[in-house]
C-alpha positions in Angstrom: 88.8 116.3 150.4 92.4 114.6 151.4 93.9 111.7 149.6 96.7 110.0 151.6 98.9 107.1 150.8 99.0 104.0 153.4 101.2 101.2 153.9 99.6 99.2 156.8 97.1 97.4 154.9 93.5 97.4 153.2 90.9 98.9 155.4 89.1 95.6 155.9 91.9 93.8 157.4 92.5 96.9 159.9 88.9 96.7 160.6 89.2 92.9 161.7 92.4 93.5 163.2 94.3 91.1 161.0 97.9 91.6 159.4 97.1 92.3 155.9 99.4 91.0 153.2 99.1 93.8 151.2 98.4 92.3 147.7 97.4 94.1 145.0 94.5 94.6 143.7 92.8 92.8 146.7 94.5 90.8 149.3 94.4 87.4 149.6 92.9 87.2 153.3 90.0 89.4 152.1 89.7 86.9 149.1 89.6 83.9 151.4 86.9 85.3 153.7 84.9 86.3 150.4 85.2 90.0 151.6 85.3 93.0 149.0 88.7 94.1 149.5 89.5 98.1 149.2 92.8 97.3 148.3 96.1 99.4 149.0 96.9 102.9 147.5 95.2 105.8 149.1 92.4 106.6 151.6 90.1 109.5 150.8 88.6 111.5 153.8 86.4 114.7 153.3 87.2 117.7 155.4 84.2 118.9 157.9 82.3 120.9 155.0 82.3 118.1 152.8 80.4 115.8 155.5 77.1 114.0 154.4 74.6 114.7 156.9 73.5 111.3 158.5 70.1 109.9 159.1 68.9 109.9 162.6 68.0 106.4 162.3 71.1 104.9 161.1 71.2 101.0 161.2 73.1 99.7 164.0 75.7 98.1 161.7 76.1 101.4 160.2 77.1 102.9 163.5 79.3 100.1 164.3 81.5 100.8 160.9 81.2 104.7 161.4 82.6 104.5 165.2 85.2 101.9 164.1 86.4 104.7 161.7 86.5 107.2 164.6 88.7 104.8 166.7 91.2 104.1 163.6 91.1 108.2 163.2 92.4 108.4 166.8 94.9 105.8 166.4 96.6 107.7 163.7 96.1 111.4 163.9 98.6 112.1 161.4 98.0 109.9 158.7 96.0 112.3 156.5 96.3 115.7 155.3 93.3 117.4 156.0 92.2 120.3 153.8 90.0 122.8 156.0 87.7 125.1 153.7 85.4 127.7 155.0 81.8 127.3 153.5 78.3 127.9 154.7 76.9 125.5 152.2 75.6 122.1 153.5 76.5 119.0 151.6 79.2 116.9 150.7 81.0 119.7 148.9 80.4 123.2 148.3 79.0 122.1 144.8 79.5 118.7 144.2 76.8 117.4 146.6 74.2 120.1 145.4 74.7 119.7 141.7 75.3 115.5 142.4 74.5 114.2 138.8 72.0 111.5 138.2 74.2 110.0 135.6 74.7 106.6 137.7 71.0 105.8 137.8 70.4 107.2 134.2 73.3 105.0 132.4 72.5 101.3 131.9 75.3 98.8 132.7 76.0 98.4 128.9 76.7 102.0 128.6 79.4 102.3 131.2 83.0 102.6 130.2 85.6 99.9 130.7 87.3 102.3 132.9 85.7 104.3 135.3 85.1 104.7 139.2 83.3 101.2 139.3 81.8 100.6 142.7 81.5 97.8 145.3 78.4 97.6 147.5 79.1 94.3 149.1 79.1 95.3 153.1 81.5 93.9 155.2 80.2 91.0 157.1 79.1 92.0 160.8 80.9 88.8 162.1 84.3 90.3 161.3 83.5 93.5 163.1 85.9 94.0 165.9 83.4 96.4 167.9 81.2 93.6 169.2 84.3 92.1 170.6 85.2 95.2 172.5 84.5 95.8 176.4 81.0 97.2 177.0 82.5 100.2 178.3 84.7 100.8 175.1 81.3 100.2 173.0 79.5 102.7 175.1 82.0 105.3 174.6 81.8 104.5 171.0 78.0 104.7 170.6 78.0 108.1 172.6 80.5 109.3 170.4 78.7 108.4 167.3 75.4 110.2 168.8 77.3 113.2 169.1 79.3 113.7 166.0 77.9 111.0 163.6 80.8 110.8 161.3 80.7 109.3 158.1 82.4 106.0 157.1 85.3 106.4 154.8 84.7 106.0 151.1 84.8 102.2 150.3 82.4 102.5 147.1 85.4 102.9 144.7 87.1 100.1 143.4 91.0 99.6 143.8 91.2 100.5 140.0 89.3 103.7 140.4 91.4 104.9 143.4 94.4 103.8 141.5 93.3 106.4 138.6 92.3 109.1 141.1 95.5 109.1 142.9 97.5 109.2 139.8 95.3 112.1 138.5 96.1 113.9 142.2 99.6 113.0 142.1 101.0 113.5 138.6 98.3 115.4 136.8 96.8 117.8 138.7 99.8 119.6 139.8 100.8 120.2 136.1 97.5 121.9 135.4 98.2 124.7 137.8 101.4 126.7 137.9 102.1 126.2 141.5 100.6 123.3 143.2 98.8 124.3 146.6 96.3 123.0 149.0 93.3 124.8 147.3 94.3 123.0 143.7 90.9 123.0 142.1 91.8 119.9 140.0 91.8 117.9 143.5 89.6 120.0 145.6 86.7 120.4 143.2 87.1 117.7 140.4 88.0 115.0 142.5 85.3 115.3 145.3 82.7 115.6 142.4 84.1 112.7 140.7 83.2 110.4 143.7 79.6 111.8 143.2 79.4 112.1 139.6 80.1 108.7 137.4 80.9 110.5 134.1 83.3 112.9 135.9 84.8 109.8 137.7 85.2 107.9 134.3 86.8 110.9 132.6 89.2 111.2 135.3 89.9 107.6 135.2 90.5 107.8 131.3 93.0 110.4 131.2 94.7 108.8 134.2 95.1 105.5 132.0 96.2 107.6 129.0 98.9 109.3 131.0 99.9 105.7 132.4 100.0 104.0 129.0 103.0 106.1 128.3 104.8 103.5 130.5 102.0 100.9 130.5 100.9 100.4 126.7 98.5 97.9 127.3 96.1 100.5 129.1 96.0 102.7 126.0 93.0 100.5 124.2 90.9 100.6 127.6 91.3 104.6 127.8 90.3 105.0 124.1 86.8 103.0 124.5 86.4 104.7 127.7 86.8 108.1 125.9 84.5 107.4 123.2 81.8 106.1 125.5 82.2 109.7 127.5 81.9 111.6 124.3 79.1 109.4 123.0 77.3 110.1 126.0 78.1 113.8 126.0 76.5 113.8 122.4 73.2 112.1 123.2 72.9 114.4 125.9 73.4 117.6 123.9 70.7 116.4 121.7 68.2 116.2 124.8 69.5 119.3 126.8 66.9 121.9 127.8 67.7 125.2 127.8 67.5 126.0 131.5 70.0 122.9 131.9 72.3 124.6 129.7 75.3 124.8 132.4 76.0 121.8 134.4 78.7 121.7 136.8 79.4 118.1 135.8 79.2 118.5 132.1 81.7 121.4 132.3 84.2 119.3 134.8 83.9 116.4 132.1 84.9 118.5 129.1 87.4 120.1 131.3 88.8 116.6 132.1 89.0 115.7 128.6 90.6 118.5 127.5 93.4 117.7 129.8 93.3 114.4 128.2 93.8 116.1 124.9 97.0 117.6 126.3 98.4 114.3 127.3 97.4 112.3 123.9 97.6 114.9 121.3 94.3 113.9 119.8 92.1 116.3 117.7 88.8 116.4 119.6 90.1 119.7 121.4 88.6 122.3 119.0 85.0 121.3 119.6 85.4 120.4 123.4 87.0 124.2 123.8 84.2 125.5 122.1 81.6 123.7 124.3 83.6 124.6 127.3 83.9 128.2 126.4 79.9 128.4 125.9 79.2 126.6 129.1 81.3 128.9 131.1 79.7 131.8 130.0 76.5 130.2 131.1 77.8 129.5 134.5 77.6 133.1 135.5 74.0 133.1 136.0 74.0 130.3 138.2 73.9 131.5 141.7 74.2 128.1 143.5 77.9 127.8 142.5 80.2 129.1 145.4 82.8 132.0 144.7 85.7 129.2 144.8 84.2 127.1 142.1 83.0 129.8 139.9 86.5 131.3 140.0 88.3 128.0 139.5 85.5 127.8 136.0 86.9 131.2 135.0 90.4 130.7 135.4 91.0 127.5 133.7 88.2 128.2 130.7 90.4 131.3 130.0 93.6 129.6 130.1 92.2 126.8 127.7 90.9 130.0 125.4 94.3 131.6 125.5 96.4 128.5 124.4 93.7 126.6 122.6 92.0 128.8 120.2 95.1 130.4 118.6 96.2 126.9 117.5 92.6 125.9 116.3 92.1 128.9 113.7 93.9 132.2 113.0 90.4 133.6 112.9 89.7 132.5 116.5 93.1 133.0 117.4 93.0 136.7 116.5 89.6 137.0 118.0 90.9 135.8 121.4 94.3 137.8 121.4 92.2 140.9 120.2 91.6 141.3 124.1 94.8 142.0 126.4 96.9 139.0 127.5 96.3 140.0 131.1 92.8 139.1 130.6 93.7 135.2 130.4 96.3 135.2 133.2 94.3 134.8 136.4 95.3 131.4 136.3 99.1 132.5 136.8 98.2 134.1 140.3 95.7 131.9 141.6 98.4 130.2 144.4 97.7 132.2 147.7 101.3 131.8 148.7 102.6 133.8 145.5 102.5 137.0 147.6 104.4 135.8 150.3 107.2 134.3 148.3 109.3 136.9 146.4 111.2 134.4 144.3 108.2 133.0 142.8 106.3 136.3 142.5 109.6 137.6 140.3 109.2 134.2 138.2 105.6 134.8 137.6 106.4 138.3 136.6 109.0 137.1 133.8 106.6 134.2 132.8 103.7 136.9 132.0 105.7 138.9 130.1 107.2 135.8 128.1 103.4 135.1 127.4 102.5 138.4 126.2 105.6 138.4 123.9 104.6 135.2 122.5 100.9 136.7 121.8 102.4 139.6 120.1 104.3 137.3 117.8 101.3 135.0 117.1 99.4 138.3 116.4 101.7 139.9 114.0 102.3 136.7 112.2 98.9 136.2 111.5 98.2 139.6 110.3 101.5 139.6 108.4 102.6 142.7 110.3 106.4 141.8 110.8 109.5 141.7 108.9 112.2 138.8 109.0 114.4 141.3 110.8 111.6 142.5 113.4 110.7 138.6 113.9 114.6 137.7 114.8 114.8 140.7 117.2 111.4 139.7 118.7 112.4 136.3 119.4 115.8 137.1 120.9 113.9 139.3 123.4 111.7 136.7 124.2 114.8 134.2 124.7 116.5 136.8 126.8 113.4 137.1 128.9 113.4 133.4 129.8 116.9 132.8 129.8 117.3 132.6 133.6 114.1 130.7 134.0 115.3 127.0 133.6 112.9 124.0 133.0 113.4 122.6 136.4 112.3 125.9 138.0 108.6 125.4 139.9 105.8 126.7 137.3 107.8 126.9 134.1 105.7 124.3 132.7 103.2 126.9 132.2 105.4 128.2 129.2 105.0 125.0 126.8 102.8 127.0 124.5 105.1 130.2 124.8 108.2 128.2 123.7 106.7 126.4 120.8 105.2 129.8 119.4 108.9 131.0 119.8 110.2 127.9 118.2 107.7 128.2 115.2 108.5 132.0 114.6 112.5 131.5 114.9 114.5 131.7 111.9 117.9 131.4 113.5 119.4 128.0 114.0 120.3 129.1 117.6 117.0 130.2 118.4 115.4 127.2 117.0 117.8 125.0 119.0 117.2 127.0 122.3 113.5 126.8 122.4 113.0 123.3 120.9 115.6 122.5 123.8 113.3 124.1 126.4 110.1 122.2 125.1 111.8 118.5 125.4 112.8 119.6 128.9 109.5 120.3 130.0 108.4 117.0 128.6 110.6 115.1 131.0 108.4 117.1 133.9 105.1 116.8 132.6 105.1 113.6 130.3 102.3 115.3 128.1 102.0 113.8 124.8 101.5 116.9 122.7 105.1 118.3 123.5 106.9 115.7 121.3 104.1 116.0 118.7 105.0 120.0 118.6 108.5 119.1 118.6 108.2 116.9 115.3 105.9 119.5 113.9 108.5 122.3 114.2 110.7 120.5 111.4 107.5 120.8 108.7 107.1 124.6 109.9 110.8 125.6 109.6 110.8 123.6 105.7 108.1 125.8 104.7 108.6 128.8 106.7 109.3 130.9 103.2 106.2 129.9 101.7 103.6 129.6 104.2 103.0 131.2 107.7 103.3 128.9 110.6 100.1 130.2 112.1 98.2 128.9 109.0 100.4 125.5 109.3 99.2 124.7 112.6 95.6 125.5 112.5 95.1 124.0 109.1 97.1 120.8 108.8 97.1 119.3 112.5 95.5 121.4 115.2 96.8 120.0 118.8 96.3 121.4 122.0 99.9 122.5 123.2 100.0 123.5 126.7 
């Protein structure tokens, strides 16, 4: 899937060959004509492997729309960034179309969230179609082109609000959920196409995008909370009716993953239960043969990442069970970017970051098991500080060290160590704007005040479990 900004007006005005006034969320010219405006913002295009098969008996109006889209693409060949993915599987995407949920038909209008990918089914009037006004030879050429390639029309079923949320997710949230952003980022290439097919996944993405936006637009917060509650309620109802043979669903796993991303933005306390569900679903995914290798790898990487950073802060018992395995078991997400092997500087930075995470795991395990003295703790924190000293927060990929810096800060005894790691956390917040970071910084004051009487691993898991990453 490719998302591209546009600045030449809405699709409907361009289709009718009139100058768009670019008013948000719907332009005046479309409103005046009684046409459902697709709005400004972004356009979505699917690469060849994500193309729906068209019916050979397509209606003439559908063919005219598809032909017009073909001409638009010919006039602006460089407007979109196309993502080429090799796949032999048919459907709208390797997994999204095959596992397309029936949630849209199963969910009544009353259950739908205030925030979500609301769909518009109002067709464009045939009288506005420019194809009818074209010369006969051009119309014949377009018809032949349709018969040969049968391109699918652009996605027009998403409301302008949904496209706003999807674009914000793609531009500001997806890049921070991977170490290095790249064309194969699963948060874009897997979750966004699935969100266009599955109403619940689309609502989840819209909700967390609204939470992220609410930091600068507070009026969006209430609607986001209502939408989140609706999603959690539906998941709970579905869990009571779930058949054993349907234990794993890509839609459900994706929804839980997106909600967990939302927990890192809001600092809410739902993540403990969501993480347990995500981990169990991921184990069940191994038996689902219909998943592509790309999707299966994305499920494994992201689940293990959340397990590594989430379970140690949910309970000491779960943390010790998680860290009983070598840290490298969970670090596949650090090397998922294909260009990593071709960039010596990034490869070196990842090597340093992996070492820092390993040291943070040792700090947690030794503190939870009471295996470290005061002098050993100071030496270990100093060694970790020296490891990351040259990795400035502005270096690409360093946002993956939020959990590491929090662990080091919580373990710190010397004032200079506390100042160093808390400052690093604050610097990363300016990069990600994920709400758990300020909460983590504030909790450090309480941890340090009780350092002589309580283990910090006990404080963070019993008093205020939050997903810090």
